[in-house]
N, C-alpha and C positions, 0 to 999 in steps of 0.2 A: 752339832748333831750328836745326840747322846751316845749312839753306837760307836762313834769315833773316839769319844772320851773313854769308853770302856776298853776299846782295842788299845789305845795308848797306854792305859794303865796296866794291862796284861803284859804288853811288850816290855815295859820298864821293869816289871817285877819278876817275870818268869825266866827269861834267859833261854839257853839251849837246853833241850831235853832229848836225850839219846833215844832213838826209835820212833820219834814223833815226826811223821811226814808232813802233816798239815793240822792246824787248829783253826776251825772256821766258826764264826758267829753267824747265826741266821735266825729267821723268824721275826716276831712282832717288833723287837727293838730296832732291827734294820728296816723293816717294812714301815715303821712309823706309827703303829697303832698299839704300842706297849701300854698297859694299864698297871700302874704300881699297885701291889697288893693283890692283883688278880692274874696277871700274865706271868709266864715263865720267861727266863732268859735261856736261850738254847744254843749249845755248842756242839760241834761235831769234831771228834778226834779221829784222824786217820793214821794208822800205825804201819810202820815198815815191817817187812818180813823179818821174823826173828825177835821182834820187840816183845817185852814183857808188859802186857796190858796193865796189870796191877801196879807195877812200878811206874809206868808212865802217868797213869791216873792219880797215883798218890802225890806226884810232883805237881800235876796240873790242877787238880780240883781245888786245893786250898787257895791258890791264886785267883782262880775263876770266881770262887765264892767271895773272897775279899774284895775284888774289884767290882763285883756285881752288887754288893750289899747296899750301896747308896741308892740304887734304883728301886729297891724294895720289891724284888721279884717274889712270887709265891714259892718258886723253886728254881734252882740253877740245874738245868737238865743237861747232862753230859753223855751223849751217845758216842759209840766208837765202832770202828770197822777196820779190817785189814785192807791195805791199799790194793791188793790183788783181786779183791772181791768187788771192787767198784765197777768193773766191766759188766757185771750183771747182778746187782744187789738183790733182785727178786729171787734168784735161784742160788747164788753162791754165798751170800752173807745173810744178814738180817734185813728184811725188806722194809726199812723205815719208811713212813709215809712221805717224809720229805725227799727221799730218793726215788720214790715210785709214783704214787698217785698225785702227790703235791710237788713233783719235781720242778714244774714251771716256776712256783713261788720260790723255791730254793735258788734256782738259777738267777732270778731277778732280785732276790733279797738276801744276799750273803756278803760277808766280809772275810777275807782271809787275814787272820790274826798273825799266824806264824806258818812258814812253809810255803807250799805251792797250791795253786788253785787245782780243782779236780773236775771242772766241768767237762773238759775234753774226754775224760775217762768214762763218763756216765752214758748209758744207752738211752735212746729215745723211745721210751715205751709207748705203746698205744693203750688206750682205755681198756680195750677188751683183754689185754694181757694182765693188768693190775687190779681191776675192779672186782673180779670174782674173789680173789684171795682176800682183798680187803673186806668185803661183805662177810665172807666166811669167818674172818677173824672177829668181826664185830658180833656176829652170832655167838661165837664161843665166849666172848667177853660178857654177853648177856647172861649166860649161865654162870660164869665165874662170879659176877657181881649181884647174883640173885638176892642176896641178904644185905647188900651194901647200897643204901640209897644214894649216898654221895657219888659213888663210882657209877651208878646208873645214870645219874644226872649228867656226869662228865661224858658218858657214852652217848647219851641222847643229844648233848650239845655237839659232839663230834658228828653224829648222824645228821643233824640240822646243817652243820657247816658243809658236809660232803654234798648234801642235797643242793645247797646253794651254788657250790663250786661246779657241780655237774650241770647247773642251769646257767653258767656263764659268769659267775662271780669270781673275783679274786679272793684271797683269804683275808683281806682287810675286814676288820669286824664291822665297820659301818656298811660296807658293801654287802656282806653276808646278810645283815639285818634287811637292807633294802631289797635284796633279791628275794629273800623269804617273804617279804611283804608283797612284792609283785606276783609271787606264786600264790598269794592269798592263803598261805599255810600258817594260820594263827597259832596253832599249837607249837610249831617249830619256832616262830618268833618268840613266844613266851619262854620257851625252854632255853633258847640261845641268849635272850636278854637276861634271864635268871642266871645262866652260866657266867655271863660277863659281870654280874653283880655279886660275884662270890658265892653263888648257890644259896643265897639267903632265903629264897622262896622254896618251901618244901613241897615238892610235887609227890603225889601218891606213887608208890612203887608200881602198881598195876598200870597206871597211866603211862609212866615212863617206859615200861616194857612194851606195852601195846604200840606206843609211838615208834620205838626202835624197830619192832618187827614189821609194822606196816610200811615204814619208809625204806627199810631194807628191800622189801618186796618191790616197791616202786623203783629203787635204784637199780635193781637187777634188770629192769627193762632197758636201762641205759646201755647195757652191754651190746645189745643187738643193733643199736642205732648209731653208734659212734665208734670210729676207728682212727681218730685224729691223734697224732703224737702229743703227749701230755706236756711237752716242753714248749709247745706253741700256744698262743692265746686261744681261748675258747676250746679249748679243748673243753698181807700181808700173809702173811705166811705164818704157819703154826710153829714158830720157833721163839725161844725165850728172848726178850728184849735185851739188848746190850746196853746197860747203864752202869756207871760206877756207883758203888755203894758208899 
């Protein structure tokens, strides 16, 4: 299993890091649908009270990048949060998608690299709690990326994925495509397939914006029809994303 190889490499090279409560690998490499040159490798750093985020990340990131490089990710993504904020990431810390709307996938597809697991600390959100903020954030990003076609395509791909997820799909890329096909949403299929192929197909900016706006309107209707906990099968917030630089 490639994810285990990565975990073993990090454990050999990193050693003890003061202030680090947990280092967790999650996402496509653990899920089994990682695509070299297209997918990110995703890590989550949980910090103890009083830790210096910059100091911890300076020690951790070079090792993560070194051990990840053989897998050829498009990016090594390192998110971080304070341990005490995990009891309610939606309101206390930064509401990462993997801790809120996609929490079920995180629960099912993560490996603890160093430290302790955090699943027992996480709240069991309902869709009606997390979807409104997520859609509002997507609308804000639509304005932020107004002149950036690449980022508009990424946003449109995320919109398509969310639509599939709310229709019963997991986050596996093949299942997302299959679900979008079942929905007969040809635009969503084209956009998501193009997203997986490294965004080589250039979509018109007007088309991408119209797609995102129309699907956000469709997704908002989900708020009133589902109140299932997102950590169970079938089932952000306007703050700056916490990523190491």
